[in-house]
Structures are given as structure tokens and as C-alpha cells.
C-alpha positions in Angstrom: 0.0 0.0 0.0 1.5 3.3 -0.9 2.5 5.5 2.0 -0.1 8.0 3.3 1.1 11.5 3.0 -0.2 14.3 5.0 0.0 17.9 4.4 -2.0 20.9 3.7 -1.4 20.7 -0.1 -2.2 17.1 -0.6 -5.7 15.5 -0.4 -6.4 13.1 2.3 -7.5 10.5 -0.3 -6.4 10.1 -3.8 -8.8 11.2 -6.5 -9.9 7.8 -7.5 -10.7 7.0 -3.9 -12.7 10.2 -3.2 -16.4 9.8 -3.1 -19.3 12.3 -2.6 -21.1 11.9 0.7 -24.7 13.0 0.7 -26.4 13.2 4.0 -30.1 12.9 4.1 -31.6 14.1 7.3 -35.0 12.6 8.1 -37.8 15.1 8.3 -39.1 15.8 11.7 -42.8 15.3 12.4 -43.3 19.1 12.6 -42.4 19.4 8.9 -44.8 16.8 7.9 -47.7 18.2 9.8 -49.8 20.9 8.1 -51.5 23.4 10.2 -54.8 24.7 9.0 -55.1 28.4 9.6 -58.6 29.4 10.1 -59.4 33.0 9.0 -62.4 34.6 10.5 -65.0 35.5 8.0 -65.3 39.3 7.3 -68.7 40.7 8.2 -70.1 44.2 7.6 -72.8 44.2 10.1 -74.0 47.7 11.2 -75.0 48.8 14.7 -78.6 49.2 15.5 -79.9 52.6 14.3 -80.8 54.9 17.2 -84.2 56.4 17.3 -83.7 60.2 17.1 -87.3 61.2 17.2 -87.4 61.6 21.0 -84.2 63.8 21.3 -85.5 66.0 18.5 -88.8 66.5 20.1 -87.2 67.4 23.4 -85.0 70.0 21.7 -88.0 71.5 19.9 -89.9 71.8 23.2 -87.0 73.4 24.9 -86.6 76.0 22.1 -90.3 76.8 22.2 -90.1 77.3 26.0 -87.1 79.6 25.8 -88.7 81.6 23.0 -91.9 81.9 25.0 -90.0 83.1 28.1 -88.2 85.7 26.0 -91.4 87.0 24.5 -93.0 87.0 28.0 -90.3 88.9 29.9 -88.7 91.0 27.2 -90.6 94.2 26.4 -91.5 95.0 22.8 -90.5 98.7 23.2 -87.1 99.9 24.3 -88.6 103.1 25.8 -91.8 105.0 25.8 -91.2 108.7 24.8 -93.8 111.5 24.8 -93.8 115.2 24.4 -96.1 116.4 27.1 -95.9 120.1 26.7 -94.1 122.8 24.6 -93.4 126.4 25.3 -92.4 128.7 22.5 -90.3 131.9 22.5 -89.9 133.9 19.3 -87.2 136.5 18.9 -86.9 139.1 16.1 -83.5 140.8 16.0 -82.8 143.8 13.9 -79.1 144.6 13.2 -78.5 148.4 12.9 -76.4 149.7 10.1 -75.2 153.1 8.8 -77.7 153.1 6.0 -80.2 155.9 5.9 -82.7 153.8 3.9 -85.7 152.9 6.0 -86.2 149.2 6.4 -82.8 148.3 5.0 -81.4 147.0 8.3 -81.0 143.2 8.2 -83.1 141.2 10.7 -83.2 137.7 11.9 -86.0 135.5 13.2 -85.3 132.8 15.9 -87.8 130.4 17.3 -87.0 128.6 20.5 -89.1 125.6 21.4 -88.9 124.2 25.0 -90.1 120.6 24.6 -91.1 118.9 27.9 -90.2 115.2 27.3 -91.0 112.2 29.4 -89.1 108.9 28.9 -89.9 105.5 30.4 -87.2 102.8 30.3 -88.8 99.5 29.3 -85.7 97.5 29.3 -83.9 95.6 32.1 -80.8 97.5 31.2 -79.9 101.2 31.7 -80.6 103.6 28.8 -78.1 106.3 27.9 -79.3 109.4 26.0 -76.9 110.2 23.1 -78.4 113.0 21.1 -81.5 115.1 20.5 -82.7 116.4 17.1 -85.9 117.8 15.8 -87.5 118.5 12.4 -90.1 121.2 11.6 -92.1 121.0 8.4 -93.8 124.4 7.9 -96.7 124.9 5.6 -96.8 127.1 2.5 -99.5 129.7 2.0 -101.5 127.1 0.1 -101.1 124.7 3.0 -98.7 122.4 1.2 -95.6 121.2 3.1 -92.7 123.5 2.8 -89.0 122.6 3.1 -88.3 120.8 6.3 -86.0 122.4 8.9 -83.9 120.0 10.9 -82.0 121.2 14.0 -79.9 119.8 16.9 -80.9 120.6 20.4 -78.9 123.1 22.4 -75.9 121.7 24.2 -75.5 121.9 27.9 -72.9 124.6 27.8 -75.1 126.7 25.4 -78.1 127.1 27.7 -76.5 129.6 30.1 -75.6 131.8 27.1 -79.1 131.6 25.8 -80.4 132.7 29.2 -78.0 135.7 29.1 -78.9 136.7 25.5 -82.7 136.2 26.0 -83.7 136.7 29.6 -87.3 136.0 28.7 -86.3 132.5 27.6 -85.0 131.8 31.1 -88.3 133.1 32.6 -90.2 130.8 30.3 -88.0 127.8 31.3 -88.5 128.6 35.0 -92.3 128.5 34.5 -92.0 124.9 33.2 -90.7 123.8 36.6 -88.4 121.3 35.0 -84.7 121.0 34.6 -83.1 120.7 31.2 -82.7 117.1 29.9 -79.1 116.7 28.9 -77.2 114.3 26.7 -75.4 111.4 28.4 -78.3 111.1 30.9 -78.7 107.6 32.3 -82.1 106.1 32.9 -82.1 103.0 35.1 -84.3 100.0 34.4 -88.0 100.6 35.1 -87.2 104.2 35.8 -88.2 107.4 33.9 -86.8 110.8 33.2 -88.4 114.2 32.6 -86.9 117.4 31.4 -86.8 120.2 28.9 -85.1 120.0 25.5 -84.2 123.3 23.9 -84.8 123.5 20.2 -83.9 126.4 17.9 -85.4 126.9 14.5 -84.4 129.9 12.2 -88.0 130.9 11.5 -90.8 132.9 13.0 -93.8 132.1 15.3 -96.2 131.8 12.4 -94.2 129.0 10.8 -94.6 127.0 14.0 -98.2 127.8 14.7 -99.2 126.7 11.1 -96.7 123.9 10.8 -97.5 120.8 8.8 -95.7 118.6 11.3 -93.0 118.5 13.9 -91.0 115.6 15.3 -88.3 115.1 17.9 -85.7 112.3 17.7 -83.9 110.9 20.7 -80.9 108.8 19.9 -80.0 106.2 22.4 -76.6 104.5 22.9 -76.7 100.8 21.8 -80.4 101.0 21.0 -80.8 103.5 18.0 -83.0 106.5 17.6 -86.6 106.9 18.5 -88.7 109.5 16.8 -92.0 110.9 18.2 -94.4 113.5 17.0 -94.8 116.8 18.8 -98.6 117.0 19.0 -100.5 120.1 18.3 -102.2 120.0 21.8 -98.7 120.2 23.3 -98.7 123.9 22.5 -98.9 126.4 25.3 
């Protein structure tokens, strides 16, 4: 037998003695067993539908109840305003000039109306008076309406000057036994206010006496304006 040589460069067996070894491992039982995977069937079932009739009816009943309470306890009018009396002072002023022509001096007519106003607060909130204006619509000789005249009531600081210029106006105001009604006046809930509003129109007494109409507008903060008619029976 030839000698067996060993080494890293020589094979352990000669080529003709080499054989291919194939190892076959037996399959374990776990590989031969087939597991059946059960998949749950997909369903599209819907939850039972809720009956919404009862909640809707309850909501409607509550809304009706709230609306009824608002109508019951909320007043329809913000305020009740009335002109209870008027006093009129007419002034005719002639301005002297150096002209020798008779009747050539310029003149001016001023009509002051002292309107006695009563205001009732119908809200459950305070009212604040913002502004006072008035409109006089005179009549033409044929009794048709003439051009309206709109004016703003005298300011608080103007009233003393009017009394100085026209002492008779102060006497007339004193006879009314009422204090002036000023802007920015506050009227508390369920309370009222009375006072004089001083109106000036650049016209004469006849235009007022034969007027077609006359109105006064009281503008309220947060509530808007309220216009009332100055009645003919309010004349003094």
C-alpha cells in the first residue's frame, strides 16, 4: 500500500478514492404536519340605528319654551317717549347799520321751542341718551308742506348763554318747573326721566303755529334713535 502522505497541499484520499457523501436528514414530524389556519370571515354588520325622534322632540320643546320666556319677559318697546308740553319763545332781532334807507337794516327770526319730554325705560338695562334732534315741516300759504327744517338741540354749555342773551327765555323755562334734559343722561331699568329739550329753528312764530308737522328724535346709545311727533295739543 502506498505510504499515506499528509499535508496541507495534498488531499487526504487520492482522486480515484474520493467519493461524494450525501447526508439525508429525516424530516421531523413538525415538517410533515400541516396546520390549517382558520381565517375569521369578514362581516359588515351595522350597529342598530338609534331612534332620534325623542331627542329632536325634546330639543324643539326646549326651544319653544325659551322663545316663550323671551317674549314674555322681554318688552317689545325699548322706551316710551312722549312730548307732554311745549313752550315757544320767538325772537326778532334787527341789526342796525349806517344806511339811511328805512327798512334796510337786516333782521333775523329765531324760534326757541322748549319741549317737555317724558321717557320711560322699558328694558332691564340702563338707557343712555346720546343726542336730540328735531324736524319742523312748515306749511306754504296754500297749506302744502314747505322745506323741512332740521335742528340739533342746544348743548348743555349753550343754555346759560341763551339765558343771558334772552332773559325772557329763562323766565319761560323757569315756569315749566323742569330742569333741562341733557345728553349722556342715564335712565335705570323701570325708571323714567323728565326734562326740557331746547330746540332752535331759524324761523318765526307763524311757521310754528301753522306747521304741517314737527317731530323730535332721541338717539340712544346701543339702541338706536326713537322719533316721536310733537302733538298740536302740546302747544302752550
